[in-house]
N, C-alpha and C positions, 0 to 999 in steps of 0.2 A: 504494500500500500504506500510505497515511497511517494508516488504522486497519485492522487485520487483520480480514478477513472470516472467518467460520467455515470456509469452504473453504480459505482460505489457511493458517489455523492447522492444519487437518487435514493439508494437504500438507506443511507444515514439520515437523509431528510425524512424519509418514510418512518424510520424508527422514532425520530424526534416528534413527528406529527402524531404518532400513536398516543403520546402522553401529554398532548397540548392542554388538556383540561385538568391535568393533575396539578395540585398546588406545589408539590416538590418532586419534579420528574427526573432529576439528574441521575439518581442511582438506577432507576429503571432503564433510562436511555443508555447509560454506560454499560449496564449489564447486558442488554441486547446487542450492543455493538461488540462487546467482548466475545459473546457467544458466536456472533456472525463472522468476525474476522480474527479472533484470537488475541488481539491487542488493540491499544488505543493510542496511536502516535499523536504528536502535537498537531499535525495537520487536521486530524479528525477532531481533536479538541477545539480547534479554532472554528471548524464548521459547526460543531454543536453550539459553541458560544454565539455565533452569528444567528443561528436558528432559534435559540432559546433566550438570548439576552443574558445568560449567566456568564460571568467573566471567565476568561481562560485561566486566570490564577486560581479561581475556586474549583474549576474542573480539574486542573492539574493537581491541586491539593487532594482532591478526592481520589483520583487515579493513583497517586503515589502513596496515599495513606493506607488503602485497602490492598492486601496482598493478592486478592483474587483478580485484580486488574493489572494489566501489564502495559508498559510503554513499548516493549519490543516483542516480536513474534516468539512464541514458545514452540518447543519441539512437539512432535507427534505424541511422544510419551513424556509426561511431566512426572519426574520422580521427586516426591516430597519426602524428605527425611525429617522426622520429628526430632527437635532438639529441646523439647520441654524437659522439665526436671526429671521425671521418672525415666524417660527415654535416655536422657543424657547420662544419668547415673548407671544405666544398664549398657552403656557403650555406644550411644548414638553418634558421638563424634567420630569414632573409628569407622562406623558404618558410612557416614557421609564422606569421610576421607577416602574410603575404598572406592565408592562410586566415582568420586572426583578423579582418582588415579586411573581407573579403568576407562572412563569416558574422556579423560583429558580436558575436563572443564572444571571451573570453580562453581560453587553455589551461585545461582542467579544467571548462569550462562547456558547457552544452547550449543550442542555439537554442530560442526560445520555442515553435516549432512541433514540437519534439521530434524533428526530422529529423537534426540533426548534433550530435555531441559532438567537441570538439577536445582532444586529449591530447598533451602533450609526453612523449616516450618517451626512455629512455636507449638504449643500443645494442640494435638489433634483429637484429644479426648479418648485416646486408646492406651491409657497408662497401665492397665492390667496386662497388656501384651507387649510391653516395652522390650527393646526398641522397635518402634513401628515405622513402616515405610508405606507411603501411598503412591500408587502409580495409576494415574487417570481414574482415581476413585476406588481402585482395588487396594485394600489394606493388607499388607504383609506383616504378620505378627512375629515377634521375637526374632528379628532378622540378625543373623550372625554374619560377620565379615566373610566367612568362608562360603556363604550362600550367595553372595553378591555376583560373582562371575556368572553363575548359572542363571540368575534373574536377568542380568543384562543380555546374556546369550539368547534367552527365551524371547525377549522383545526384539533383538536384532533379527532373529529368525522370522518373526512376524513381519518385520520391516514395513512394507507398504500395506500389509493387511490390516484388518480391524475396522 
């Protein structure tokens, strides 16, 4: 979405128009855009601002505050490693470090092939199965460092599938 196509502009305007009668439409608009495109770059924020009258500063603040919004495209498979207290105590730092080593990226980055994004998460509410990892909504319980190569290989094998 580096430069918005006419169809993208039309779709974003359509999303903004869905919520025109809402008193506070921003979260709904941004959520729909995130679902549609996978991220919300500055150019899109400017378009939303023009359409809604909400300042770019306010929109940017919301996009950067909430972790489920992204300024950059995410990979096909988003690996979220919980670093909440329970997970951290059970070895989550070593888990995320191993994912980082295998994928060659740091938390917050996406592999060059666009397949994986690695995210460090705060508590995901799975303290009883720590350390927990979430990949596109599938939660992996009690993840050991030794299990990580197999998990990565499983998703690499699926590659373009799913």
